Every structure is written in structure tokens, then in C-alpha cells.
N, C-alpha and C positions, 0 to 999 in steps of 0.2 A: 599132788601136782597143782599148780596155780590155775587160775581161771583159763579155760581153753580159749585160744584165739584162732580165728580162721586164717590160714595162710593164703597167700595169693595162689592162683592156680599154677604158677610157675615160680621157681626159686630164682630164675634169671630173667630180668626185664628185657624187653625188646632192645632198649638202648644199650644195655650191658652186652647182650648177645651181638649186636652190631659192632660194638667196640672190639670184642674178641675177634669177630670175623675180619675186621680191618687191621688187626695186629699182624705184624710180620712174623708169624709163627707157623710151624708145621702143623698138620692136622692133629697129630697126637698131643702137641703142646696146647692147641686150642681146646681140645677135649679136657685136658687136665686143668686148664685155666677156668673153664666153665664149672667143672666139678669143684674146684677150690672156692670160687665165688659162692656157689650154692652151699657148700659146706660151712663157710664163714657165716652165712645168713642163718643156717640151722643152728650152729653153735651159739650165735647171739640169742636166738630164741630159747634154747635150752638154758643158757646162763640166766636169762631173765626169769624163766620159769623156776629156776632153782634159787634165785635171789643172790647170785654171785656174779662177779665179773667173768668175762670170757677167759681171762688170764688165770683165774682161780678155779676154773672147772677141772674136775678130775676125771680120769677115765671111768671110775666107778659111777660118777654122777651121769655121765653120758650113757653108759650101759643101762643104768637104772631108768633113765628117761625113755630110752628105746623100749625097754621091757614094759613100762607103764603105757606108752603109746600103743604098743602091740596088744596089750590087755584091753585097752579101750576099744581098739579096732575089733577084737574078737567078741567082746561083750556087748558093745553098743553099735557096731557097724563102722564102715569106712568113713562115713561122713562125720562121725564124732571124733575120730582120731585127727592128729595134726598132719601126719603124713598120709597121703591119699594113694595107696597102692594095695 
């Protein structure tokens, strides 16, 4: 895996969250919108880490990235992993 970058503490900025809140969407749609924005940011990170464009990411690369991040979390602790959970 490429050099570790520290993510922001949240995948959704306050401005993005406010825009979602202001949108004329039902609560379930707002949740899905927040999830989608956060997922896009994570996919961009994974693509950069893998040295490919988001469009060229494969399911296998995404799965492999999650396995590697999980292994880092187990071996080095939560603070060393990209995802903090």
C-alpha cells in the first residue's frame, strides 16, 4: 500500500452536510446522499493508493484495500489505519 495519509476526522465536511440538510430530500435520501459522498471520497483515496483512476478501480482492488487497512488496524492499532473504527 502507498504511503499512509491521515484522513480528516469526518468524510463529510460541515459545508457538505449543510448542503445535504438544505436539499429537498426525504430523510432516507439524505442518508443515502451522505453515504454516497463519503463513499466517493473513500474511492478516490483507494484509487490514489492503488495508482489508478476511480473509473479503473476493480472490486478486487477495493476488497484488497479494505483487507490491508484491516490488517494495519489489527497489527498497528486504529491510529495507523486509514479508517478509524
